[in-house]
KOLTOR-455529 format. One line per field, with one value per residue (C-alpha): residue number from 1; residue in three letters; x, y, z. Coordinates in pm, 1 decimal, padded with zeros to 6 digits, always signed. Layout:
<nodes>
nr	[NUM/...];
rest	[ALA/...];
u	[X/...];
v	[Y/...];
w	[Z/...];
</nodes>
This chain:
<nodes>
nr	[1/2/3/4/5/6/7/8/9/10/11/12/13/14/15/16/17/18/19/20/21/22/23/24/25/26/27/28/29/30/31/32/33/34/35/36/37/38/39/40/41/42/43/44/45/46/47/48/49/50/51/52/53/54/55/56/57/58/59/60/61/62/63/64/65/66/67/68/69/70/71/72/73/74/75/76/77/78/79/80/81/82/83/84/85/86/87/88/89/90/91/92/93/94/95/96/97/98/99/100/101/102/103/104/105/106/107/108/109/110/111/112/113/114/115/116/117/118/119/120/121/122/123/124/125/126/127/128/129/130/131/132/133/134/135/136/137/138/139/140/141/142/143/144/145/146/147/148/149/150/151/152/153/154/155/156/157/158/159/160/161/162/163/164/165/166/167/168/169/170/171/172/173/174/175/176/177/178/179/180/181/182/183/184/185/186/187/188/189/190/191/192/193/194/195/196/197/198/199/200/201/202/203/204/205/206/207/208/209/210/211/212/213/214/215/216/217/218/219/220/221/222/223/224/225/226/227/228/229/230/231/232/233/234/235/236/237/238/239/240/241/242/243/244/245/246/247/248/249/250/251/252/253/254/255/256/257/258/259/260/261/262/263/264/265/266/267/268/269/270/271/272/273/274/275/276/277/278/279/280/281/282/283/284/285/286/287/288/289/290/291/292/293/294/295/296/297/298/299/300/301/302/303/304/305/306/307/308/309/310/311/312/313/314/315/316/317/318/319/320/321/322/323/324/325/326/327];
rest	[MET/PHE/LEU/GLN/THR/THR/GLY/ASP/ARG/HIS/VAL/GLN/ILE/VAL/GLY/GLY/LEU/THR/ALA/LEU/GLU/ARG/ARG/VAL/ARG/GLU/VAL/ALA/LYS/GLN/GLY/ALA/LYS/ARG/ALA/ILE/VAL/ALA/ALA/ALA/PRO/VAL/GLU/LEU/PRO/ARG/PRO/LEU/PRO/ILE/PRO/LEU/GLU/PHE/VAL/PRO/PRO/GLY/THR/ALA/ALA/PRO/GLU/GLY/VAL/ARG/VAL/GLU/ARG/ALA/ASP/VAL/ILE/ALA/GLY/VAL/GLU/LEU/GLU/GLY/ASP/GLU/ALA/SER/ARG/GLN/ARG/ALA/GLU/TRP/ALA/LEU/ILE/ARG/GLY/MET/ASN/LYS/SER/TYR/GLU/GLY/PRO/VAL/ASP/ALA/LEU/ILE/ASN/TRP/ARG/PHE/SER/MET/ARG/ILE/THR/ARG/TRP/LEU/ALA/ARG/ARG/SER/MET/LYS/VAL/THR/PRO/ASN/HIS/VAL/THR/VAL/GLY/ALA/ILE/LEU/ILE/GLY/ILE/ALA/ALA/ALA/LEU/ILE/ALA/SER/ARG/GLY/GLY/TRP/ALA/MET/ILE/ALA/VAL/ALA/GLY/VAL/MET/LEU/GLU/ILE/ASN/SER/ILE/LEU/ASP/SER/VAL/ASP/GLY/GLU/LEU/ALA/ARG/LEU/ARG/TYR/GLN/TYR/SER/LYS/VAL/GLY/GLN/ALA/LEU/ASP/ASN/LEU/ALA/ASP/ASP/ILE/VAL/ASP/ASN/VAL/PHE/ILE/LEU/GLY/VAL/GLY/TRP/ALA/LEU/GLY/GLY/VAL/TRP/TRP/TRP/LEU/ALA/LEU/GLY/ALA/ALA/CYS/ALA/ARG/TRP/PHE/VAL/SER/LEU/THR/ILE/TYR/LEU/ALA/VAL/TRP/ARG/LYS/LEU/GLY/ASN/ALA/ASP/VAL/MET/ALA/TYR/ARG/TRP/TRP/PHE/GLU/SER/ASP/VAL/ALA/THR/VAL/ASP/GLU/GLN/PHE/ASP/PRO/LYS/ALA/ILE/THR/THR/TRP/LEU/ARG/SER/LEU/GLY/ARG/ARG/ASP/THR/TYR/VAL/PHE/LEU/TRP/MET/LEU/ALA/CYS/LEU/ALA/ALA/LEU/PRO/TYR/TRP/VAL/VAL/CYS/HIS/GLY/LEU/VAL/ILE/ALA/ALA/THR/ASN/MET/SER/LEU/PHE/LEU/ALA/GLN/SER/THR/VAL/PHE/ARG/ALA/LYS/ALA/TRP/VAL/ARG/ARG/SER];
u	[-00755.2/-01071.5/-01064.4/-01382.5/-01418.3/-01680.3/-01670.8/-01317.7/-01189.5/-00921.2/-00743.1/-00688.6/-00320.0/-00214.5/+00150.7/+00260.6/+00078.6/-00279.6/-00484.8/-00521.2/-00147.9/-00082.3/-00344.4/-00219.3/+00135.1/+00011.6/-00179.5/+00115.2/+00338.7/+00085.8/+00120.6/-00150.9/-00057.0/-00319.2/-00558.1/-00899.6/-01041.4/-01410.8/-01366.7/-01314.9/-00965.0/-00694.7/-00330.3/-00069.7/+00271.6/+00483.1/+00485.2/+00312.9/+00453.0/+00142.6/-00095.2/-00390.3/-00727.3/-01017.1/-01379.3/-01692.8/-01798.9/-02051.7/-01917.3/-01952.1/-01635.1/-01554.2/-01640.6/-01366.4/-01167.0/-01077.8/-01247.8/-01100.4/-01149.6/-00927.5/-01020.0/-00928.5/-00575.6/-00424.9/-00772.3/-00916.9/-01184.6/-01138.7/-01457.6/-01349.3/-01270.9/-00947.4/-01017.5/-01041.9/-00743.5/-00529.7/-00644.5/-00553.5/-00218.2/-00112.4/-00227.9/-00023.0/+00289.8/+00266.5/+00303.8/+00626.2/+00852.9/+01065.9/+00941.7/+01290.1/+01359.4/+01566.2/+01422.0/+01505.7/+01353.2/+01043.3/+00998.6/+01140.2/+01275.0/+00958.6/+00777.8/+01009.7/+01102.6/+00747.2/+00638.4/+00934.3/+00848.6/+00488.9/+00600.8/+00842.8/+00584.8/+00359.2/+00634.6/+00778.3/+00868.9/+01203.9/+01305.7/+01408.0/+01517.9/+01874.7/+01862.5/+01763.4/+02050.5/+02305.3/+02167.5/+02199.1/+02561.6/+02647.6/+02489.6/+02679.1/+03014.6/+02948.0/+02876.4/+03212.5/+03396.7/+03220.3/+03301.5/+03668.7/+03683.7/+03646.9/+03475.2/+03142.8/+02927.0/+03073.7/+03057.0/+02700.2/+02586.3/+02764.1/+02582.7/+02242.7/+02337.0/+02433.7/+02091.5/+01931.1/+02136.5/+01998.2/+01639.9/+01698.3/+01845.2/+01491.9/+01330.3/+01502.2/+01382.0/+01030.1/+01010.9/+01140.9/+00877.3/+00603.7/+00673.7/+00800.2/+01135.1/+01364.6/+01702.5/+02026.7/+02212.1/+01989.5/+02032.1/+02411.6/+02427.6/+02210.7/+02427.2/+02757.5/+02633.9/+02595.7/+02949.9/+03100.2/+02921.7/+02965.7/+03335.4/+03412.5/+03226.1/+03437.5/+03748.5/+03621.1/+03561.4/+03896.2/+04071.7/+03903.2/+04008.3/+04364.0/+04645.0/+04579.8/+04209.2/+04290.6/+04475.5/+04198.2/+03941.3/+04152.4/+04180.9/+03805.3/+03716.3/+03959.6/+03842.8/+03476.7/+03547.0/+03739.5/+03458.4/+03193.2/+03385.8/+03416.8/+03041.8/+02960.9/+03184.0/+03036.2/+02679.0/+02759.3/+02923.3/+02624.9/+02327.5/+02460.3/+02332.3/+02420.3/+02155.0/+02379.0/+02080.4/+02108.5/+02450.0/+02461.8/+02731.7/+02791.7/+02562.3/+02278.3/+02302.3/+01963.7/+01786.5/+01578.5/+01454.3/+01550.6/+01232.1/+01345.8/+01695.5/+01557.6/+01265.6/+01148.8/+01065.7/+01423.7/+01665.3/+01949.7/+01762.6/+01763.1/+02128.8/+02214.5/+02021.4/+02327.0/+02495.7/+02201.7/+02270.3/+01958.3/+02046.0/+02414.3/+02376.2/+02114.6/+02352.3/+02635.9/+02418.0/+02340.4/+02711.0/+02798.7/+02530.8/+02655.8/+03016.1/+03121.8/+03265.2/+03498.9/+03191.8/+03172.5/+03526.0/+03489.3/+03160.6/+03306.3/+03593.8/+03356.8/+03161.2/+03484.2/+03629.9/+03308.0/+03289.4/+03656.1/+03618.8/+03321.3/+03508.8/+03818.1/+03604.0/+03418.0/+03730.1/+03968.2/+03754.3/+03493.5/+03723.5/+03573.8/+03238.2/+03006.0/+02649.7/+02426.5/+02055.4/+01800.0/+01535.9];
v	[+01415.1/+01302.2/+01325.7/+01318.7/+01276.4/+01232.4/+00916.0/+00832.1/+01187.5/+01124.3/+00879.0/+01134.3/+01199.2/+01558.3/+01649.0/+01286.5/+01177.7/+01076.8/+01349.8/+01127.9/+01069.8/+01439.6/+01541.2/+01286.9/+01417.5/+01775.5/+01714.1/+01516.6/+01816.3/+02030.8/+01806.7/+01541.6/+01209.4/+00992.4/+01016.6/+00858.0/+00850.9/+00799.6/+00618.0/+00275.8/+00145.1/+00206.8/+00102.5/+00376.0/+00318.5/+00470.1/+00444.0/+00740.0/+00946.7/+00878.9/+00581.4/+00577.3/+00415.7/+00373.9/+00375.1/+00326.6/+00626.2/+00843.6/+00757.9/+01052.0/+01205.1/+01127.2/+01408.7/+01667.1/+01551.0/+01807.8/+01741.5/+01826.2/+01724.0/+01462.6/+01588.9/+01957.3/+02041.8/+02390.4/+02530.1/+02369.3/+02102.6/+01800.2/+01719.5/+01393.2/+01554.4/+01651.0/+02025.1/+02047.2/+01815.2/+02042.8/+02353.7/+02193.0/+02072.7/+02412.9/+02588.0/+02335.7/+02377.5/+02757.6/+02724.0/+02523.6/+02827.4/+02929.3/+03227.1/+03383.0/+03336.7/+03592.9/+03850.7/+03662.6/+03341.6/+03535.7/+03726.6/+03501.9/+03158.8/+03020.6/+03048.9/+02779.1/+02581.8/+02516.6/+02391.3/+02153.7/+02046.3/+01981.4/+01773.6/+01569.3/+01518.4/+01343.9/+01102.2/+00808.8/+00856.0/+00705.9/+01051.7/+01206.4/+01559.3/+01426.9/+01314.3/+01669.3/+01809.5/+01579.3/+01670.8/+02040.0/+01988.3/+01818.3/+02102.9/+02358.4/+02186.1/+02148.2/+02522.2/+02594.6/+02370.6/+02536.5/+02882.7/+02788.4/+02745.1/+03121.2/+03318.9/+03500.5/+03210.7/+02958.1/+03194.2/+03299.8/+02935.5/+02870.2/+03163.3/+03028.2/+02681.3/+02829.1/+02994.9/+02656.8/+02516.7/+02792.3/+02708.3/+02338.8/+02445.2/+02559.2/+02247.9/+02001.9/+02190.5/+02233.1/+01863.7/+01764.9/+01978.7/+01863.0/+01492.3/+01508.8/+01369.0/+01552.6/+01415.8/+01538.5/+01401.8/+01599.5/+01916.2/+01883.7/+01793.0/+02091.0/+02340.3/+02190.6/+02186.7/+02564.9/+02625.4/+02368.7/+02498.4/+02871.0/+02851.9/+02615.4/+02854.6/+03148.3/+02939.2/+02850.5/+03214.6/+03316.3/+03048.1/+03176.8/+03535.7/+03429.7/+03637.1/+03809.9/+03723.6/+03358.1/+03436.8/+03669.1/+03396.1/+03140.0/+03373.9/+03442.5/+03072.7/+02969.1/+03246.1/+03155.9/+02786.7/+02862.2/+03068.7/+02818.3/+02529.5/+02725.0/+02785.2/+02421.1/+02298.8/+02546.6/+02447.8/+02076.4/+02093.6/+02279.2/+02119.4/+01799.9/+01900.6/+02125.2/+02393.7/+02689.7/+02924.7/+02871.4/+03042.3/+03395.3/+03659.5/+03859.4/+04145.4/+03894.6/+03730.0/+03866.6/+03735.4/+03432.8/+03300.6/+03302.6/+03495.0/+03771.8/+03757.9/+03816.9/+04046.1/+04180.9/+04516.9/+04572.8/+04770.1/+04539.0/+04244.1/+04408.7/+04504.9/+04149.8/+04018.7/+04101.0/+03819.1/+03579.0/+03303.4/+03347.7/+03716.5/+03694.2/+03389.2/+03581.5/+03879.0/+03647.3/+03511.8/+03865.1/+03952.1/+03643.4/+03725.8/+04086.0/+03971.0/+04101.5/+03788.0/+04009.9/+04091.1/+03728.8/+03735.7/+04085.9/+04004.6/+03677.8/+03878.4/+04123.6/+03840.8/+03665.9/+03986.8/+04056.9/+03704.4/+03702.5/+04040.1/+03912.2/+03593.9/+03782.2/+04016.8/+03725.2/+03519.9/+03797.4/+04055.4/+03817.3/+03519.3/+03290.8/+03263.2/+03093.1/+03214.6/+02924.1/+02919.5/+02645.4/+02764.6];
w	[+22559.3/+22376.4/+21994.6/+21791.3/+21415.5/+21145.1/+20936.5/+20824.1/+20778.4/+21038.7/+20807.0/+20530.0/+20462.2/+20530.0/+20492.7/+20482.6/+20801.0/+20867.6/+21030.5/+21337.8/+21384.4/+21337.9/+21593.5/+21847.8/+21811.5/+21840.6/+22164.6/+22303.7/+22235.7/+22422.4/+22727.3/+22688.4/+22850.9/+22679.8/+22384.6/+22338.9/+21985.9/+21913.4/+21582.2/+21430.2/+21512.1/+21253.0/+21237.1/+21245.9/+21084.6/+21363.5/+21743.7/+21908.2/+22197.4/+22414.1/+22453.3/+22212.7/+22284.5/+22039.8/+22154.2/+21937.4/+21726.7/+21906.4/+22253.3/+22491.4/+22629.3/+22994.4/+23233.3/+23273.4/+22968.1/+22704.4/+22371.0/+22031.1/+21670.2/+21507.9/+21161.7/+21196.7/+21078.6/+21105.2/+21166.2/+20850.8/+20886.6/+20662.8/+20474.9/+20316.2/+19980.1/+19806.8/+19812.8/+20191.6/+20231.4/+20012.9/+20199.6/+20529.8/+20396.7/+20265.8/+20585.4/+20782.6/+20568.7/+20582.1/+20957.4/+20931.9/+20904.2/+21200.3/+21400.7/+21386.3/+21014.8/+20825.1/+20582.7/+20260.8/+20398.0/+20504.6/+20177.9/+19903.2/+19989.9/+20150.6/+19815.7/+19684.1/+19996.7/+20113.1/+19772.6/+19767.1/+20123.4/+20021.1/+19723.2/+19934.3/+20209.9/+19961.4/+19868.4/+20059.5/+20426.9/+20327.0/+20200.4/+20531.8/+20628.1/+20657.7/+20294.2/+20197.6/+20404.7/+20239.6/+19895.9/+19982.9/+20094.7/+19765.3/+19566.6/+19775.7/+19732.7/+19359.0/+19347.7/+19511.2/+19263.1/+18968.8/+19107.3/+19137.7/+18758.1/+18716.7/+18443.4/+18465.2/+18344.3/+18588.2/+18886.1/+18795.6/+18780.3/+19110.8/+19273.1/+19165.5/+19292.2/+19629.7/+19652.8/+19575.6/+19862.4/+20087.4/+19987.3/+20058.4/+20393.0/+20479.7/+20332.7/+20567.4/+20875.0/+20738.6/+20654.4/+20998.7/+21172.6/+20936.6/+20989.2/+21348.5/+21233.1/+21472.5/+21577.8/+21732.1/+21430.3/+21195.0/+21398.1/+21402.0/+21032.6/+20938.4/+21127.4/+21015.1/+20654.3/+20651.1/+20774.0/+20537.8/+20227.6/+20295.7/+20371.5/+20085.1/+19853.8/+19977.4/+19907.8/+19561.0/+19469.6/+19619.1/+19411.9/+19095.4/+19168.0/+19251.6/+19395.5/+19725.1/+19700.8/+19759.3/+20080.1/+20198.7/+20127.3/+20315.4/+20614.6/+20614.7/+20593.1/+20867.2/+21103.4/+21046.9/+21103.7/+21424.1/+21578.8/+21467.8/+21624.7/+21949.8/+21957.9/+21877.4/+22160.0/+22410.3/+22325.7/+22323.7/+22667.9/+22813.7/+22635.9/+22479.1/+22133.9/+21838.5/+21893.3/+21808.3/+21840.0/+22216.6/+22222.0/+22361.8/+22342.1/+22659.8/+22548.6/+22495.9/+22836.0/+22942.4/+22631.5/+22725.8/+22390.9/+22024.8/+21943.2/+22178.7/+22032.8/+21682.2/+21764.7/+21423.5/+21584.1/+21699.7/+21481.3/+21586.9/+21434.2/+21091.0/+21123.8/+21223.9/+20923.7/+20711.1/+20898.8/+20863.2/+20613.6/+20402.6/+20352.2/+20268.1/+20043.1/+19842.7/+19821.7/+19716.3/+19436.0/+19315.7/+19329.1/+19124.1/+18865.0/+18848.0/+18789.1/+19130.4/+19298.0/+19502.6/+19715.0/+19831.3/+19969.2/+20114.3/+20284.7/+20413.5/+20560.7/+20729.8/+20891.6/+20992.1/+21140.4/+21331.0/+21469.7/+21566.8/+21741.0/+21938.1/+22025.9/+22145.2/+22354.2/+22507.2/+22577.4/+22683.4/+22858.2/+22989.9/+23049.8/+22788.8/+22961.2/+22710.3/+22742.3/+22652.6/+22728.0/+22710.7/+22464.8];
</nodes>
């Protein structure tokens, strides 16, 4: 791969990385084994996934080598000024969403999460996606404790805090993709965080409601935890990671990718959106604001009953065959 640039545009910071580092990582992800840059040598703060060689500016590309620009980010050419840098940065961040995101993430949450991601990306690299995940967990657990106090005001505040947790749940992934800060630990922590926060929140609301609602909340949380643990173990045994999106129920065994699994044109995708975290957390917040905390427990029970039914069908009828695909 041969990368060309004009002046020092390639050293502009876009989304927390220099344009050059970002382009090298992009072409490496596309399969390039080596990159040649026609520009004055610069030091990069992190090791790169492929060897990098600098040649004098204006050097012609070797014959047969693919040529690209080192100063074009997300289709926006950097012009050495702040305006073009900001355009490129926002275009880049807008592409950080997952292709299979839920409806609330796609319509509402991104308007907050991507602005937070952009703000964090401009700060120190010491603030990692895992730090965001831990912060989101603490906010979620605090929301559950506040909800357990009971009363409309407390439960309403808790509902808003849970939605903030959901927004931050998008931020950590966006930041990881933006900065190329992926890790198995981060993936596992992100998935476990959702289960911990959601089930603790159900318990908190159930405690506030008291009586039979507490026992229903406890049953819902335990059933959800049981199925989640089963899925984690199946995926870990097959892939050695915590990519729960690779898990398939028996009726999805012919689905090759996550994008196919959540095809936006399919009616089943919209029906399943009621079980997507971004959707039900938003509904839980609305229920808390409307003084209807019973909805949280009831919806938690529906999800738990559905998951348990699927698990029993998979384990009893289909002899516990775990469908796990490499995405």
